[in-house]
KOLTI-609791 format. One record per residue (C-alpha): residue number from 1; x, y, z; residue in one letter. Coordinates in Angstrom, 2 decimals. Example, Ala and Ser with C-alpha at 12.3 -4.5 7.8 and 13.67 -1.06 7.14 Angstrom:
BEGIN
<1,<12.30,-4.50,7.80>,"A"> <2,<13.67,-1.06,7.14>,"S"> 
This chain:
BEGIN
<1,<-7.70,-58.39,6.78>,"M"> <2,<-7.68,-55.18,4.60>,"T"> <3,<-9.69,-54.84,1.44>,"K"> <4,<-7.23,-54.04,-1.41>,"A"> <5,<-8.25,-50.33,-2.94>,"P"> <6,<-10.56,-50.95,-5.96>,"E"> <7,<-8.82,-50.12,-9.50>,"S"> <8,<-11.53,-47.58,-9.67>,"N"> <9,<-13.11,-46.59,-6.82>,"P"> <10,<-16.54,-45.44,-7.00>,"T"> <11,<-17.15,-41.79,-5.96>,"P"> <12,<-19.06,-43.17,-2.56>,"A"> <13,<-15.73,-45.11,-1.82>,"Q"> <14,<-14.03,-42.33,-2.17>,"V"> <15,<-15.93,-39.59,-0.52>,"T"> <16,<-16.72,-42.10,2.49>,"M"> <17,<-13.46,-42.35,3.06>,"T"> <18,<-12.65,-38.85,2.91>,"L"> <19,<-15.24,-37.88,5.24>,"S"> <20,<-13.96,-40.66,8.17>,"A"> <21,<-10.36,-39.04,7.68>,"L"> <22,<-12.60,-35.72,9.15>,"A"> <23,<-12.75,-37.63,12.32>,"A"> <24,<-8.81,-37.97,12.57>,"T"> <25,<-7.72,-36.46,16.09>,"A"> <26,<-10.87,-35.72,17.20>,"A"> <27,<-10.60,-36.07,20.91>,"T"> <28,<-8.23,-33.93,23.08>,"P"> <29,<-5.33,-35.11,24.08>,"R"> <30,<-5.87,-35.63,28.09>,"P"> <31,<-3.60,-33.47,29.69>,"S"> <32,<-4.58,-30.55,26.93>,"G"> <33,<-3.27,-28.84,24.17>,"E"> <34,<-4.55,-25.73,22.24>,"T"> <35,<-6.92,-25.24,19.86>,"L"> <36,<-4.25,-24.57,17.25>,"Q"> <37,<-2.17,-27.62,18.32>,"E"> <38,<-4.80,-30.26,18.36>,"Q"> <39,<-5.62,-28.83,14.43>,"A"> <40,<-1.98,-29.30,13.52>,"Q"> <41,<-2.06,-32.85,14.67>,"R"> <42,<-5.42,-33.46,12.82>,"A"> <43,<-3.80,-32.06,9.43>,"M"> <44,<-0.48,-34.10,10.24>,"R"> <45,<-2.68,-37.33,10.51>,"G"> <46,<-5.37,-36.70,7.88>,"I"> <47,<-2.25,-35.63,5.46>,"T"> <48,<-0.69,-39.01,6.27>,"A"> <49,<-3.59,-40.80,5.17>,"Q"> <50,<-4.34,-39.13,2.67>,"L"> <51,<-0.85,-40.33,1.26>,"K"> <52,<-1.66,-44.08,1.61>,"D"> <53,<-2.10,-45.77,-1.31>,"V"> <54,<-4.17,-48.92,0.25>,"T"> <55,<-7.01,-46.44,0.73>,"L"> <56,<-9.64,-45.48,-2.36>,"A"> <57,<-8.41,-42.21,-2.35>,"T"> <58,<-5.44,-43.83,-3.43>,"H"> <59,<-2.56,-41.47,-2.46>,"G"> <60,<-3.65,-38.68,-4.81>,"T"> <61,<-5.41,-36.62,-2.52>,"W"> <62,<-4.14,-33.33,-0.88>,"Q"> <63,<-5.29,-31.94,2.06>,"L"> <64,<-5.30,-27.79,1.23>,"M"> <65,<-7.02,-25.79,4.17>,"W"> <66,<-8.54,-27.00,7.55>,"L"> <67,<-10.71,-25.09,10.11>,"A"> <68,<-11.55,-26.61,13.93>,"L"> <69,<-14.60,-24.49,15.42>,"S"> <70,<-13.49,-22.80,18.85>,"P"> <71,<-15.18,-25.53,20.61>,"D"> <72,<-14.63,-28.45,18.73>,"N"> <73,<-17.44,-29.24,17.93>,"A"> <74,<-17.23,-29.29,14.30>,"N"> <75,<-14.29,-29.60,11.61>,"L"> <76,<-13.91,-28.87,8.16>,"V"> <77,<-11.07,-29.39,5.73>,"Y"> <78,<-10.79,-28.92,1.49>,"I"> <79,<-9.09,-31.43,-0.29>,"A"> <80,<-7.64,-31.48,-4.00>,"W"> <81,<-7.74,-34.49,-6.45>,"N"> <82,<-3.98,-34.27,-8.08>,"S"> <83,<-4.67,-36.87,-10.75>,"D"> <84,<-5.60,-34.17,-13.18>,"G"> <85,<-9.14,-34.62,-12.70>,"S"> <86,<-9.84,-31.00,-11.29>,"N"> <87,<-11.82,-32.82,-8.29>,"Q"> <88,<-12.01,-30.98,-4.94>,"F"> <89,<-13.83,-32.07,-1.74>,"A"> <90,<-15.33,-29.80,1.27>,"V"> <91,<-15.87,-32.63,4.27>,"V"> <92,<-17.52,-32.15,7.40>,"V"> <93,<-16.94,-33.50,10.43>,"R"> <94,<-19.62,-32.39,12.74>,"G"> <95,<-19.82,-33.41,16.31>,"T"> <96,<-17.54,-36.50,17.62>,"I"> <97,<-19.74,-38.17,20.33>,"D"> <98,<-22.24,-41.50,21.50>,"N"> <99,<-24.78,-41.58,18.71>,"P"> <100,<-27.72,-41.21,20.88>,"T"> <101,<-26.18,-38.07,23.02>,"D"> <102,<-25.53,-36.62,19.18>,"M"> <103,<-28.97,-37.01,18.49>,"M"> <104,<-29.91,-34.79,21.92>,"E"> <105,<-27.79,-32.12,20.84>,"D"> <106,<-29.58,-30.92,17.48>,"L"> <107,<-31.72,-28.23,19.04>,"G"> <108,<-34.94,-30.17,16.64>,"V"> <109,<-37.85,-28.79,19.57>,"G"> <110,<-37.10,-25.28,17.45>,"T"> <111,<-36.73,-24.24,13.56>,"V"> <112,<-35.40,-21.40,11.93>,"V"> <113,<-35.30,-19.72,8.59>,"P"> <114,<-32.34,-21.37,6.17>,"F"> <115,<-31.75,-18.23,4.49>,"T"> <116,<-28.32,-19.28,3.62>,"A"> <117,<-29.99,-20.80,0.49>,"G"> <118,<-31.79,-17.63,-0.22>,"G"> <119,<-35.18,-17.95,1.11>,"S"> <120,<-36.90,-17.27,4.22>,"A"> <121,<-39.40,-19.99,3.90>,"N"> <122,<-37.03,-23.07,3.91>,"I"> <123,<-37.09,-24.89,7.69>,"A"> <124,<-34.28,-26.33,9.15>,"V"> <125,<-33.89,-27.07,12.96>,"S"> <126,<-31.89,-24.11,15.33>,"S"> <127,<-29.32,-27.23,16.31>,"G"> <128,<-28.61,-27.38,12.42>,"A"> <129,<-28.56,-24.15,11.74>,"M"> <130,<-25.80,-23.47,14.51>,"A"> <131,<-23.77,-26.19,13.65>,"A"> <132,<-23.83,-25.11,9.74>,"F"> <133,<-22.80,-21.62,10.79>,"T"> <134,<-20.03,-22.51,12.68>,"Q"> <135,<-18.66,-24.47,9.89>,"V"> <136,<-19.19,-21.74,7.44>,"A"> <137,<-17.67,-19.27,9.42>,"T"> <138,<-14.86,-21.00,10.85>,"A"> <139,<-11.24,-20.01,9.81>,"R"> <140,<-8.55,-22.00,9.17>,"G"> <141,<-5.81,-22.33,11.85>,"I"> <142,<-3.07,-19.26,11.72>,"T"> <143,<0.05,-21.01,11.20>,"G"> <144,<-1.11,-24.63,10.24>,"A"> <145,<-0.22,-23.67,6.53>,"A"> <146,<3.47,-25.03,7.43>,"A"> <147,<1.40,-28.72,8.08>,"E"> <148,<0.60,-28.99,4.10>,"Q"> <149,<3.64,-29.20,2.35>,"A"> <150,<2.35,-28.06,-1.07>,"P"> <151,<5.90,-28.07,-2.70>,"E"> <152,<5.83,-31.82,-3.03>,"D"> <153,<2.58,-31.69,-5.58>,"R"> <154,<3.91,-29.73,-8.33>,"P"> <155,<0.33,-27.16,-9.39>,"G"> <156,<-1.39,-27.65,-5.89>,"A"> <157,<-3.46,-25.25,-5.08>,"P"> <158,<-2.86,-25.57,-1.45>,"G"> <159,<0.01,-23.29,-1.67>,"A"> <160,<-2.33,-20.10,-2.57>,"V"> <161,<-4.74,-20.73,0.08>,"V"> <162,<-4.40,-18.57,2.93>,"P"> <163,<-4.43,-21.07,6.67>,"S"> <164,<-7.03,-18.10,7.98>,"N"> <165,<-9.58,-17.87,5.25>,"A"> <166,<-13.01,-18.91,5.61>,"T"> <167,<-14.35,-21.89,3.96>,"L"> <168,<-15.32,-19.95,1.25>,"K"> <169,<-12.37,-17.57,1.06>,"Q"> <170,<-10.11,-20.75,0.78>,"A"> <171,<-12.52,-22.80,-1.56>,"L"> <172,<-12.35,-19.72,-4.22>,"A"> <173,<-8.19,-19.26,-3.83>,"A"> <174,<-8.30,-22.92,-4.54>,"A"> <175,<-9.94,-22.73,-7.53>,"L"> <176,<-8.52,-20.10,-9.11>,"S"> <177,<-5.60,-21.35,-8.77>,"A"> <178,<-6.26,-24.39,-11.07>,"R"> <179,<-7.07,-23.99,-14.76>,"P"> <180,<-10.94,-23.86,-15.79>,"P"> <181,<-10.84,-27.10,-17.95>,"M"> <182,<-11.70,-29.23,-17.33>,"P"> <183,<-14.85,-28.01,-15.13>,"Q"> <184,<-14.04,-28.21,-11.59>,"P"> <185,<-16.06,-30.47,-9.14>,"V"> <186,<-16.30,-30.00,-5.51>,"V"> <187,<-17.75,-32.76,-3.44>,"Y"> <188,<-19.53,-31.74,-0.68>,"V"> <189,<-19.36,-34.52,2.19>,"T"> <190,<-20.16,-36.20,5.45>,"G"> <191,<-21.13,-39.25,7.57>,"H"> <192,<-23.79,-38.40,10.62>,"S"> <193,<-24.04,-35.13,11.79>,"L"> <194,<-21.26,-34.09,9.22>,"G"> <195,<-23.42,-34.92,6.37>,"G"> <196,<-26.11,-33.42,7.47>,"C"> <197,<-23.97,-30.04,7.57>,"I"> <198,<-22.78,-30.79,4.31>,"A"> <199,<-26.95,-31.16,2.75>,"T"> <200,<-27.42,-27.24,3.83>,"M"> <201,<-23.34,-26.33,3.41>,"L"> <202,<-23.91,-27.65,-0.16>,"A"> <203,<-26.68,-25.25,-1.30>,"T"> <204,<-24.78,-22.71,0.33>,"Y"> <205,<-21.80,-23.10,-1.74>,"L"> <206,<-23.67,-23.76,-4.48>,"Q"> <207,<-25.44,-20.18,-4.23>,"A"> <208,<-22.58,-18.30,-4.46>,"Q"> <209,<-20.88,-16.51,-7.03>,"T"> <210,<-17.29,-17.89,-7.97>,"W"> <211,<-16.18,-16.32,-10.78>,"G"> <212,<-14.73,-17.65,-13.81>,"A"> <213,<-13.57,-20.68,-12.87>,"N"> <214,<-17.48,-21.73,-11.61>,"K"> <215,<-17.09,-25.50,-10.29>,"P"> <216,<-20.19,-27.98,-10.55>,"L"> <217,<-20.94,-28.97,-7.08>,"F"> <218,<-21.57,-32.84,-5.84>,"A"> <219,<-23.72,-34.39,-2.77>,"L"> <220,<-22.63,-37.02,-1.25>,"V"> <221,<-23.67,-38.14,2.57>,"T"> <222,<-23.92,-41.08,4.68>,"F"> <223,<-25.95,-41.84,7.72>,"A"> <224,<-27.00,-38.27,7.87>,"A"> <225,<-29.71,-37.07,10.05>,"P"> <226,<-32.46,-34.93,9.02>,"T"> <227,<-31.75,-31.10,9.20>,"A"> <228,<-35.03,-29.52,7.68>,"G"> <229,<-38.74,-29.52,6.82>,"L"> <230,<-40.34,-30.52,3.88>,"K"> <231,<-39.53,-27.12,2.87>,"S"> <232,<-36.02,-27.55,2.96>,"F"> <233,<-36.23,-31.48,1.44>,"A"> <234,<-37.65,-30.02,-1.71>,"E"> <235,<-34.98,-27.34,-1.53>,"Y"> <236,<-32.20,-29.73,-1.63>,"V"> <237,<-33.86,-31.83,-4.27>,"D"> <238,<-34.85,-28.99,-6.80>,"S"> <239,<-31.61,-28.10,-7.13>,"R"> <240,<-28.82,-28.96,-10.02>,"L"> <241,<-26.20,-31.15,-8.70>,"W"> <242,<-23.49,-32.63,-10.74>,"S"> <243,<-24.18,-35.59,-8.48>,"L"> <244,<-26.51,-36.07,-5.27>,"N"> <245,<-26.60,-39.38,-3.54>,"E"> <246,<-27.40,-40.37,0.42>,"R"> <247,<-26.19,-43.50,1.31>,"Y"> <248,<-27.84,-44.90,4.83>,"V"> <249,<-27.40,-48.49,6.35>,"N"> <250,<-30.75,-49.38,7.15>,"A"> <251,<-30.08,-50.72,11.00>,"Y"> <252,<-28.64,-47.32,11.49>,"D"> <253,<-30.41,-45.21,13.93>,"L"> <254,<-28.94,-41.84,13.34>,"V"> <255,<-30.44,-41.10,9.55>,"P"> <256,<-33.59,-42.33,11.44>,"R"> <257,<-33.67,-38.89,13.18>,"A"> <258,<-36.07,-37.11,13.19>,"W"> <259,<-38.46,-38.37,9.92>,"A"> <260,<-38.73,-42.24,11.52>,"D"> <261,<-36.72,-42.59,14.83>,"L"> <262,<-39.57,-44.94,15.86>,"P"> <263,<-39.25,-47.52,13.52>,"T"> <264,<-35.48,-48.56,16.07>,"A"> <265,<-38.28,-49.71,18.30>,"K"> <266,<-38.62,-52.86,16.33>,"G"> <267,<-35.32,-53.50,16.03>,"W"> <268,<-32.96,-55.24,15.75>,"Y"> <269,<-33.87,-58.57,14.16>,"P"> <270,<-32.96,-61.90,15.20>,"P"> <271,<-30.27,-62.66,16.68>,"P"> <272,<-30.61,-59.54,17.78>,"G"> <273,<-30.14,-57.43,20.09>,"P"> <274,<-33.99,-56.61,20.51>,"A"> <275,<-34.96,-53.63,22.17>,"A"> <276,<-36.49,-54.09,25.92>,"N"> <277,<-38.79,-51.09,27.43>,"E"> <278,<-35.87,-49.40,28.50>,"E"> <279,<-34.64,-48.54,25.26>,"V"> <280,<-38.40,-48.45,23.77>,"K"> <281,<-38.88,-45.47,26.47>,"L"> <282,<-35.44,-43.67,25.87>,"L"> <283,<-36.26,-43.65,21.82>,"L"> <284,<-39.43,-42.45,22.66>,"T"> <285,<-38.30,-39.50,24.80>,"E"> <286,<-35.54,-38.68,21.76>,"I"> <287,<-37.95,-38.33,19.40>,"D"> <288,<-40.17,-36.07,21.68>,"L"> <289,<-37.53,-33.47,21.66>,"L"> <290,<-38.78,-33.02,17.78>,"R"> <291,<-41.68,-31.45,19.84>,"K"> <292,<-44.49,-32.40,16.40>,"G"> <293,<-41.90,-30.70,13.93>,"N"> <294,<-42.22,-33.02,11.11>,"A"> <295,<-38.88,-34.09,9.23>,"Y"> <296,<-37.76,-34.99,6.07>,"V"> <297,<-35.21,-36.57,4.29>,"Q"> <298,<-33.83,-35.23,0.72>,"P"> <299,<-35.04,-37.85,-1.60>,"S"> <300,<-31.69,-37.13,-3.56>,"A"> <301,<-31.20,-38.72,-7.00>,"T"> <302,<-29.61,-41.80,-5.45>,"S"> <303,<-31.17,-42.76,-2.06>,"A"> <304,<-29.18,-46.13,-1.30>,"K"> <305,<-30.27,-48.20,1.75>,"T"> <306,<-27.61,-51.01,2.25>,"M"> <307,<-27.39,-54.09,4.97>,"N"> <308,<-31.21,-54.10,4.34>,"T"> <309,<-30.62,-58.15,5.36>,"N"> <310,<-28.88,-57.36,8.63>,"Y"> <311,<-26.07,-59.33,7.10>,"S"> <312,<-23.60,-56.99,9.03>,"M"> <313,<-23.61,-56.69,12.35>,"Y"> <314,<-21.28,-57.14,15.97>,"D"> <315,<-21.78,-60.62,16.67>,"K"> <316,<-20.32,-59.61,20.14>,"E"> <317,<-23.70,-57.44,21.04>,"L"> <318,<-26.94,-59.31,20.33>,"V"> <319,<-28.14,-59.65,24.03>,"N"> <320,<-31.70,-58.04,24.93>,"K"> <321,<-30.34,-55.67,26.91>,"T"> <322,<-29.73,-51.52,27.15>,"T"> <323,<-25.99,-51.87,26.79>,"S"> <324,<-25.95,-54.51,24.02>,"D"> <325,<-28.63,-52.28,21.90>,"Y"> <326,<-26.80,-49.02,22.33>,"L"> <327,<-23.33,-50.85,21.36>,"G"> <328,<-24.63,-52.21,18.29>,"Q"> <329,<-25.84,-48.88,17.65>,"V"> <330,<-22.62,-47.47,17.69>,"A"> <331,<-21.62,-50.28,15.58>,"F"> <332,<-24.37,-49.51,12.94>,"Q"> <333,<-23.07,-46.22,12.81>,"H"> <334,<-19.02,-45.90,13.01>,"A"> <335,<-17.16,-45.01,9.73>,"N"> <336,<-15.62,-48.21,9.60>,"A"> <337,<-19.29,-50.13,9.05>,"T"> <338,<-20.19,-47.77,6.53>,"Y"> <339,<-16.59,-48.54,4.76>,"L"> <340,<-16.99,-51.92,4.66>,"T"> <341,<-20.61,-51.91,3.65>,"L"> <342,<-19.18,-49.66,0.12>,"L"> <343,<-16.67,-52.55,-0.09>,"G"> <344,<-13.85,-49.70,0.44>,"A"> <345,<-10.58,-49.77,2.28>,"P"> <346,<-11.21,-49.32,6.02>,"V"> <347,<-9.04,-45.95,7.76>,"V"> <348,<-6.53,-46.98,9.83>,"P"> <349,<-7.18,-46.80,13.49>,"A"> <350,<-5.97,-44.62,16.03>,"G"> <351,<-4.35,-46.04,19.33>,"P"> <352,<-6.17,-48.22,21.66>,"V"> <353,<-4.77,-49.06,24.95>,"V"> <354,<-6.33,-52.56,25.98>,"T"> <355,<-4.52,-53.22,29.50>,"A"> <356,<-1.88,-51.53,31.86>,"V"> <357,<0.36,-53.60,34.61>,"N"> <358,<0.31,-52.95,37.26>,"P"> <359,<-2.94,-51.09,37.58>,"T"> <360,<-1.69,-49.12,41.14>,"A"> <361,<1.44,-47.77,42.68>,"G"> <362,<2.98,-44.61,43.32>,"Q"> <363,<4.72,-42.09,41.26>,"G"> <364,<8.00,-43.44,39.62>,"N"> <365,<6.24,-46.74,39.11>,"T"> <366,<7.33,-48.61,36.14>,"Q"> <367,<3.97,-49.22,33.91>,"V"> <368,<3.78,-51.31,30.79>,"V"> <369,<1.08,-50.63,28.69>,"I"> <370,<-0.46,-52.86,25.84>,"T"> <371,<-2.41,-52.21,23.12>,"G"> <372,<-2.43,-51.23,19.46>,"S"> <373,<-1.51,-48.37,16.47>,"G"> <374,<1.62,-46.82,19.15>,"F"> <375,<3.89,-45.20,16.84>,"D"> <376,<6.75,-42.76,17.48>,"A"> <377,<4.16,-39.92,17.25>,"N"> <378,<2.71,-41.39,21.01>,"S"> <379,<2.67,-39.55,23.68>,"V"> <380,<0.94,-41.01,27.22>,"V"> <381,<-0.84,-39.31,29.73>,"D"> <382,<-1.87,-40.73,33.24>,"F"> <383,<-5.96,-38.33,33.68>,"G"> <384,<-4.55,-34.83,33.05>,"P"> <385,<-0.73,-35.23,33.98>,"I"> <386,<1.68,-35.86,30.80>,"P"> <387,<4.11,-38.88,31.05>,"C"> <388,<7.69,-37.63,30.22>,"T"> <389,<9.30,-40.39,30.44>,"E"> <390,<8.37,-43.44,28.12>,"F"> <391,<9.53,-46.08,25.21>,"K"> <392,<7.40,-47.29,22.67>,"V"> <393,<8.44,-50.73,21.07>,"D"> <394,<8.59,-51.18,17.71>,"Q"> <395,<5.87,-53.71,17.39>,"S"> <396,<3.30,-50.83,17.97>,"G"> <397,<1.61,-52.80,20.78>,"M"> <398,<3.51,-52.03,23.71>,"R"> <399,<4.89,-48.97,25.74>,"I"> <400,<6.84,-49.07,29.06>,"T"> <401,<6.34,-45.72,30.95>,"A"> <402,<7.34,-44.44,34.54>,"V"> <403,<4.65,-43.17,35.93>,"A"> <404,<4.84,-39.17,37.00>,"P"> <405,<3.74,-37.82,40.22>,"D"> <406,<-0.34,-38.04,40.77>,"G"> <407,<-3.04,-39.17,42.77>,"T"> <408,<-6.65,-40.66,42.66>,"G"> <409,<-7.51,-42.86,39.88>,"L"> <410,<-6.90,-42.09,36.65>,"V"> <411,<-7.10,-43.31,32.78>,"D"> <412,<-3.80,-44.26,31.12>,"V"> <413,<-4.57,-42.98,27.63>,"R"> <414,<-2.46,-42.86,24.37>,"V"> <415,<-2.88,-39.98,21.78>,"T"> <416,<-0.92,-39.71,18.35>,"N"> <417,<-1.43,-37.99,14.97>,"N"> <418,<-4.74,-40.45,14.23>,"L"> <419,<-6.72,-39.62,17.85>,"G"> <420,<-6.41,-40.74,21.70>,"T"> <421,<-7.43,-44.18,23.02>,"S"> <422,<-10.66,-43.88,24.51>,"P"> <423,<-10.81,-44.39,28.24>,"A"> <424,<-10.89,-48.56,29.57>,"V"> <425,<-11.43,-50.28,32.68>,"G"> <426,<-8.12,-52.41,32.29>,"L"> <427,<-6.36,-49.15,31.86>,"G"> <428,<-6.90,-47.13,34.82>,"K"> <429,<-4.27,-46.66,37.16>,"F"> <430,<-4.74,-46.18,40.77>,"A"> <431,<-2.21,-43.81,42.66>,"Y"> <432,<-1.29,-44.46,45.97>,"D"> <433,<-0.99,-48.29,45.90>,"N"> <434,<-4.13,-48.54,45.47>,"G"> <435,<-6.89,-50.21,45.92>,"P"> <436,<-6.19,-51.74,42.13>,"A"> <437,<-9.25,-50.78,40.19>,"P"> <438,<-11.76,-53.76,40.07>,"V"> <439,<-12.50,-54.54,36.53>,"V"> <440,<-14.22,-57.37,34.73>,"V"> <441,<-13.24,-58.07,31.40>,"S"> <442,<-14.78,-61.34,29.93>,"A"> <443,<-16.65,-64.32,31.22>,"V"> <444,<-16.70,-67.77,30.06>,"A"> <445,<-18.86,-69.53,29.01>,"P"> <446,<-21.15,-66.59,28.66>,"R"> <447,<-24.26,-68.75,28.68>,"S"> <448,<-25.23,-71.64,31.09>,"G"> <449,<-27.62,-72.85,33.61>,"K"> <450,<-27.39,-72.68,37.44>,"A"> <451,<-23.97,-74.35,39.02>,"D"> <452,<-21.90,-73.75,35.56>,"T"> <453,<-18.44,-73.13,36.30>,"R"> <454,<-17.89,-69.64,34.86>,"V"> <455,<-14.33,-68.36,34.80>,"T"> <456,<-14.00,-64.21,35.00>,"I"> <457,<-11.31,-62.56,33.99>,"N"> <458,<-10.51,-58.98,34.68>,"G"> <459,<-8.40,-56.64,37.77>,"S"> <460,<-8.20,-55.90,41.28>,"G"> <461,<-9.76,-59.13,42.63>,"F"> <462,<-8.56,-60.09,45.63>,"A"> <463,<-9.39,-62.55,48.56>,"A"> <464,<-12.84,-62.16,49.89>,"G"> <465,<-14.10,-61.11,46.48>,"A"> <466,<-17.44,-61.19,46.05>,"V"> <467,<-19.29,-62.17,42.52>,"V"> <468,<-22.95,-61.62,41.77>,"R"> <469,<-25.08,-62.14,39.10>,"F"> <470,<-27.01,-59.03,38.96>,"K"> <471,<-27.78,-58.87,42.75>,"D"> <472,<-27.51,-62.88,43.12>,"T"> <473,<-24.59,-63.69,45.11>,"V"> <474,<-22.66,-66.47,43.34>,"A"> <475,<-21.35,-69.44,45.41>,"G"> <476,<-18.19,-71.35,45.30>,"S"> <477,<-16.00,-68.21,44.91>,"V"> <478,<-11.96,-68.97,43.89>,"T"> <479,<-9.94,-66.26,43.45>,"V"> <480,<-7.32,-67.82,41.31>,"N"> <481,<-5.09,-64.18,40.75>,"S"> <482,<-5.54,-60.77,40.98>,"P"> <483,<-6.96,-61.16,37.21>,"T"> <484,<-8.93,-64.73,37.39>,"M"> <485,<-11.94,-65.91,39.45>,"I"> <486,<-13.97,-68.89,39.10>,"T"> <487,<-17.62,-69.24,40.41>,"A"> <488,<-20.44,-70.98,40.09>,"A"> <489,<-23.67,-69.34,38.53>,"V"> <490,<-26.68,-69.24,41.39>,"P"> <491,<-30.15,-70.22,40.61>,"A"> <492,<-31.83,-67.59,38.08>,"R"> <493,<-34.40,-65.80,40.61>,"P"> <494,<-38.02,-66.33,38.20>,"F"> <495,<-38.60,-62.41,37.75>,"D"> <496,<-34.49,-62.08,36.71>,"L"> <497,<-33.84,-61.45,33.42>,"E"> <498,<-32.46,-63.52,31.35>,"K"> <499,<-29.13,-61.72,30.57>,"T"> <500,<-27.39,-60.13,33.59>,"V"> <501,<-24.76,-58.35,34.28>,"N"> <502,<-21.35,-60.19,36.42>,"V"> <503,<-19.71,-57.66,39.05>,"T"> <504,<-17.18,-58.33,41.25>,"V"> <505,<-16.67,-56.42,44.78>,"A"> <506,<-13.85,-56.11,46.62>,"V"> <507,<-14.08,-54.54,49.74>,"G"> <508,<-16.05,-51.20,49.31>,"V"> <509,<-15.07,-51.27,45.18>,"A"> <510,<-17.43,-52.98,42.81>,"T"> <511,<-16.99,-53.76,39.01>,"S"> <512,<-18.59,-51.21,36.71>,"P"> <513,<-21.29,-52.81,34.11>,"T"> <514,<-20.64,-53.17,30.58>,"G"> <515,<-21.30,-55.89,27.47>,"T"> <516,<-18.29,-57.76,28.58>,"A"> <517,<-19.23,-58.68,31.73>,"D"> <518,<-22.95,-59.87,30.49>,"E"> <519,<-24.23,-63.88,31.27>,"F"> <520,<-27.27,-65.32,29.46>,"T"> <521,<-29.11,-68.20,31.46>,"Y"> <522,<-29.68,-70.40,29.31>,"A"> <523,<-33.33,-71.81,28.51>,"G"> 
């Protein structure tokens, strides 16, 4: 159920909403699109969501300028609040990827001077500096200004912002188009790596010369990993901010990097998932990437830690397995989790594919795609091949498509202005009439003793299928249909983990493992 917007949303609710919108259209279309096409798709998606009056932004904010780095690693946009408050926001997206992969990419083993802050004695990681440089020097996408439609908001400064300007040039143009009273306030904000970059970007922008219409700067970050050493933290804290707030979920791994990452080895409290030895080793290896550098988080005027009692967690990810732990890490770090903890409505989700039927065939086969978030702007791809013949049902939950010519095993994905659906096991299509991909999507019940009868759902099941609980073969297997198997739980070897993956093998094909196929032995 979507939470109704507050009549007077807090700055944190507004800036976290703006930060969440920065992830719009983050994934390029699988069949390919130019950087300009992707940036314009992101602009259309952000513009549409900013007009949504049910969000904490109340429909009063307007997109003015957007830049996407050449490698799609970073995105930054400027928005303006048309409610008369003279508020602006500089919003940084950062890298979109698995949280643990993201931390490995930050280059924390080497520190460099942050001269953009005005001193050679301020040290930040080389990875954070590279990301900051990309954002500070990125130019808006040429031709994207047509997507802004500034004429529908009288007095909007977007009309005078050149689309190919740098961030500083675009912000200067926007500020010059507004009256000096009330004094403008620029919120610099971001979630995750975007928050890390925002701490650097805010100090850089604050140090610039802005002329007669000099703004106040506010720094509000969410889930931000640490950008630099003590010298950088002290520099950020010494600046005069209109507002300086840092929000952290107590059980979010990412902001623990790189000041106290080993703390997460003791996570998660009951009901879990507790870190197993593989997870602890992974955390040790990631922490070693900093090579002894002592990173320090800025204190902020107001550092707020949420979810301290672990009342919010993904109840489907509580087993002591690596996949459950990493899944819980992703949940605790997600934009939607932060918005919920702040009491703000969650931003609209992009398209999701849950299944395709049939899962095997040839070019020109009619395929029904089920899921959610499908709309009139949706396009369909079978792997790297665009689908040219499809129809979106008015329910937004079904697409009937004709498979384009192709070969091999491909992911069927849907893209619209909000994003691209993730690749999922049940969303695969096998050309040349198969064999159909073997996938386990659910096991019920999810716990029990030996000889318990379980129902296994998925796809690609056929006569002769072999069911294994990790390496132990199940008995009394019945293939009820291509999507359902019943089997008896085998006895648990004394050295077997309590929670195991259930796999199905049909011929040479074996289902991939994941959190959906887990079974826990009782007792």
